[in-house]
C-alpha positions in Angstrom: -49.6 30.2 94.0 -50.9 31.9 90.9 -47.4 32.7 89.8 -46.3 29.1 90.5 -49.2 27.8 88.3 -48.3 30.1 85.4 -44.6 29.1 85.6 -45.6 25.4 85.6 -48.0 25.9 82.6 -45.3 27.9 80.8 -42.7 25.1 81.4 -45.2 22.4 80.1 -45.9 24.4 76.9 -42.3 25.0 76.2 -41.4 21.4 76.8 -44.2 20.2 74.6 -43.3 22.7 71.9 -39.6 21.6 71.9 -40.8 18.0 71.8 -43.0 18.7 68.7 -40.1 20.6 67.0 -37.7 17.8 67.8 -40.1 15.1 66.5 -40.7 17.1 63.4 -37.0 17.4 62.7 -36.5 13.7 63.2 -39.4 12.9 60.8 -37.8 15.3 58.3 -34.4 13.6 58.6 -36.0 10.2 58.4 -37.8 11.3 55.2 -34.6 12.7 53.8 -32.8 9.5 54.6 -35.2 7.5 52.4 -35.4 10.1 49.6 -33.2 9.5 46.5 -30.3 12.0 46.6 -30.3 13.9 43.3 -28.8 16.8 41.3 -30.9 19.0 39.1 -30.1 20.8 35.8 -32.6 23.3 34.5 -33.8 23.5 30.9 -32.2 26.9 30.7 -28.8 25.5 31.7 -29.1 22.8 29.1 -30.1 25.2 26.3 -27.2 27.5 27.2 -24.6 24.7 27.1 -25.8 23.2 23.8 -25.9 26.7 22.2 -22.1 26.8 22.5 -21.7 23.7 20.3 -23.3 25.3 17.2 -23.4 26.3 14.4 -21.9 23.1 12.9 -21.2 22.1 9.3 -22.0 18.5 8.3 -21.1 17.3 4.7 -23.3 14.7 3.1 -21.6 12.4 0.6 -19.6 15.3 -0.8 -22.7 16.7 -2.5 -24.4 18.8 0.1 -23.1 20.7 3.0 -25.5 21.4 5.8 -25.0 24.2 8.4 -26.9 23.5 11.6 -27.9 26.2 14.0 -28.3 25.6 17.8 -31.2 23.3 18.6 -34.2 24.5 20.5 -34.6 22.0 23.2 -37.9 20.7 24.7 -38.4 18.4 27.6 -40.3 15.1 26.9 -40.9 13.7 30.4 -43.5 11.2 29.2 -40.8 9.3 27.3 -37.9 10.4 29.4 -36.2 12.0 26.5 -35.4 15.4 25.1 -36.6 16.8 21.8 -34.7 19.4 19.6 -35.7 21.4 16.6 -32.8 22.6 14.5 -32.7 25.2 11.7 -30.5 24.1 8.8 -29.1 25.6 5.6 -28.3 23.3 2.7 -25.8 24.2 0.0 -23.2 22.5 -2.2 -22.5 21.1 -5.7 -25.8 19.2 -5.9 -27.8 22.3 -5.3 -28.1 25.4 -7.4 -28.6 27.7 -4.4 -28.8 27.4 -0.7 -32.1 26.1 0.9 -33.2 26.8 4.5 -35.0 24.2 6.4 -35.4 22.4 9.7 -35.4 19.0 11.3 -36.5 17.4 14.6 -34.6 14.9 16.7 -35.3 13.1 20.0 -32.6 11.7 22.2 -31.9 10.2 25.6 -29.1 11.1 27.9 -26.2 9.2 29.5 -23.6 10.1 32.1 -19.9 9.9 31.1 -17.9 9.4 34.3 -14.5 10.2 32.7 -15.3 13.9 32.4 -18.6 14.2 34.5 -20.7 15.1 31.5 -24.3 14.4 30.5 -24.4 13.5 26.8 -27.0 13.0 24.0 -27.3 9.4 22.8 -30.0 7.0 21.3 -30.8 9.7 18.7 -34.0 9.4 16.7 -34.6 11.7 13.7 -37.8 13.2 12.6 -38.2 14.4 9.0 -35.7 16.8 7.4 -37.6 19.5 5.4 -35.9 22.0 3.1 -37.8 24.8 1.5 -37.8 25.1 -2.3 -36.3 21.7 -2.9 -37.9 19.2 -5.3 -39.6 16.2 -3.6 -37.0 13.7 -5.1 -34.1 15.7 -3.7 -35.9 16.0 -0.3 -36.3 12.2 -0.3 -32.6 11.7 -1.1 -31.6 14.0 1.7 -33.9 12.2 4.1 -32.2 8.9 3.2 -29.0 10.4 4.7 -30.9 12.0 7.6 -30.2 9.4 10.3 -26.4 9.7 9.6 -26.9 13.5 9.7 -28.5 13.2 13.1 -25.7 11.0 14.4 -23.0 13.3 13.1 -24.6 16.4 14.4 -25.7 15.4 17.8 -24.0 12.1 18.8 -22.4 12.5 22.2 -23.0 16.3 22.3 -22.3 17.5 25.9 -25.4 19.0 27.4 -24.0 19.6 30.9 -20.8 19.1 32.9 -20.9 18.5 36.6 -18.1 20.3 38.5 -16.2 18.5 41.3 -17.9 20.7 43.9 -21.4 19.7 42.5 -20.7 16.1 43.5 -18.3 16.4 46.5 -20.9 15.6 49.1 -22.2 12.6 47.1 -18.6 11.4 46.5 -18.0 11.5 50.3 -21.1 9.3 50.9 -19.9 6.7 48.3 -22.5 7.7 45.7 -22.2 8.3 42.0 -24.6 9.6 39.3 -27.1 7.0 38.2 -30.5 7.2 36.3 -31.3 10.5 34.6 -34.9 11.6 34.6 -36.4 14.2 32.3 -38.9 16.6 34.0 -40.9 19.5 32.7 -38.3 21.9 34.1 -35.1 20.1 33.2 -33.2 17.0 34.4 -32.9 15.2 37.7 -29.8 13.0 38.1 -30.2 10.4 40.8 -27.2 9.4 42.9 -26.7 5.7 43.6 -24.4 3.6 45.7 -21.0 2.9 44.0 -20.5 -0.7 43.2 -18.3 -2.6 45.5 
């Protein structure tokens, strides 16, 4: 009788335990079903990719040549953008010697479906500062600064998704949608393909 009672209690505990596990799994699946599918890119991956695109030379009006080093990226989640500080060296016919300096930019990101890339766009330039340059020359350079930012960063590829990165999403009829900047990098949401 004792043995029968223990067996029965053991069966009840096991059954209840499996029921709790099953209900937990169902809740987890239900939660996942409502969550937005996404793909993440770390800040380190972004920095590594953009480093391969530099240094770059950008001529300004045939008077000054600027050599730009790889930008140091920073995440700006509050405005859903990235910031970048770039070291620059200015030289050319308008200058007696080369001048080191730096400038800051901010930009958003967009997804280019043709090659599965995340690209810089909507670029905003901070001030360009060159050491040892007269204020008038600095002002002149800053007049060209927006064009400089466009030439140096427009459509720069920050990440490329591989086919295997999106294979599961493709199979579900999803495609990359909104890009969210976080403290640690980017989160690319996948949305239903139109049609």
